[in-house]
C-alpha positions in Angstrom: 0.4 -3.7 -26.1 -0.1 0.0 -26.6 -3.9 -0.5 -26.6 -3.8 -2.6 -23.5 -2.1 0.2 -21.5 -4.7 2.6 -22.7 -7.4 0.2 -21.8 -5.9 -0.3 -18.3 -5.7 3.5 -18.0 -9.4 3.9 -18.9 -10.3 1.2 -16.4 -8.2 2.8 -13.8 -9.9 6.2 -14.4 -13.3 4.5 -14.1 -12.4 2.9 -10.8 -11.1 6.2 -9.5 -14.4 7.9 -10.5 -16.4 5.1 -8.7 -14.3 5.5 -5.6 -14.8 9.3 -5.7 -18.5 8.7 -5.9 -18.4 6.5 -2.8 -16.2 9.1 -1.1 -18.8 11.8 -1.7 -21.6 9.6 -0.5 -19.7 8.9 2.8 -18.8 12.5 3.2 -22.5 13.4 2.9 -23.3 10.9 5.5 -20.6 12.3 7.7 -21.9 15.8 7.3 -25.4 14.6 8.1 -24.2 12.9 11.3 -22.3 15.9 12.4 -25.4 18.1 11.9 -27.5 15.6 13.7 -25.1 15.5 16.7 -25.0 19.3 16.8 -28.8 19.5 16.7 -29.0 16.9 19.5 -26.5 18.9 21.6 -28.4 22.1 20.9 -31.6 20.4 21.9 -29.9 19.1 25.1 -28.8 22.6 26.1 -32.3 23.9 25.6 -33.8 21.1 27.7 -31.1 21.7 30.4 -32.0 25.4 30.5 -35.7 24.5 30.7 -35.1 21.9 33.5 -33.2 24.5 35.5 -36.0 27.0 35.3 -38.7 24.4 35.8 -37.2 21.9 38.3 -40.5 20.2 39.2 -41.6 19.5 35.6 -40.5 16.2 33.9 -37.7 13.7 34.5 -34.5 15.4 33.3 -32.4 12.3 34.4 -34.3 10.1 32.0 -33.8 12.7 29.2 -30.1 12.8 29.9 -29.8 9.0 29.7 -31.7 9.0 26.3 -29.6 11.9 25.1 -26.3 10.2 26.0 -27.4 6.9 24.4 -28.4 8.7 21.1 -25.2 10.7 21.1 -23.1 7.6 21.7 -24.9 5.8 18.8 -24.4 8.8 16.5 -20.7 9.1 17.5 -20.2 5.3 16.8 -21.8 5.7 13.4 -19.7 8.8 12.7 -16.5 6.9 13.7 -17.5 4.1 11.3 -18.1 6.5 8.5 -14.8 8.3 9.1 -13.1 4.9 8.9 -14.8 4.2 5.6 -13.7 7.6 4.3 -10.1 6.9 5.3 -10.2 3.4 3.5 -11.7 5.0 0.4 -9.0 7.7 0.3 -6.3 4.9 0.6 -7.9 3.0 -2.3 -8.0 6.2 -4.4 -4.3 6.9 -3.6 -3.4 3.3 -4.6 -5.4 3.6 -7.8 -3.7 6.9 -8.6 -0.3 5.2 -8.1 -1.2 2.4 -10.5 -2.5 4.9 -13.0 0.7 6.9 -12.8 2.6 3.7 -13.4 0.6 3.0 -16.5 1.2 6.5 -17.7 5.0 6.3 -17.1 5.2 3.0 -18.9 3.2 4.3 -21.8 5.3 7.4 -21.9 8.5 5.4 -21.9 7.2 3.2 -24.7 6.2 6.2 -26.7 9.6 7.8 -26.3 11.4 4.5 -27.2 9.3 4.2 -30.3 10.1 7.8 -31.2 13.8 7.2 -30.6 13.7 4.1 -32.8 12.1 6.1 -35.6 14.6 8.9 -35.2 17.5 6.4 -35.2 16.1 4.8 -38.4 15.8 8.2 -40.1 19.3 9.1 -39.0 20.7 5.8 -40.4 18.9 6.4 -43.7 20.2 10.0 -43.9 23.7 8.7 -43.1 23.5 6.1 -45.8 22.3 8.8 -48.3 25.1 11.0 -47.3 27.6 8.2 -47.6 26.3 7.2 -51.0 26.4 10.9 -52.2 30.0 11.2 -50.9 31.0 8.0 -52.7 29.4 9.1 -56.0 31.0 12.5 -55.8 34.5 11.0 -55.3 33.9 8.4 -58.0 33.0 11.2 -60.5 36.2 13.1 -59.6 38.4 10.1 -60.3 
């Protein structure tokens, strides 16, 4: 049983590591999407300034439609990634709870085994003391 708890603990640590890897991947995607949205917004501001200065050049309305569509798609993807990140964090929290449970059970078993050993030693010492006392009193009689 002792080995099974250690095995479960190792499996749990492995699963936590795997979830952490997934979390890092999703956070990288989130960072990339945030940068892309910022770049898109910066580009939009530049185009808006250009359109104000050059009113007769190009179709700014079409650019705005394209910009809003791209931004909406990016925000939707960002929202989906944020949801995945929240789910992964919940999974990691649950895995940590399970791991802590295994550690507590293992610690309790270890303490119980230690107490049992100490009780056996104390019983043996008590028996030796009792026998010594009896021998001492037998010799005095």
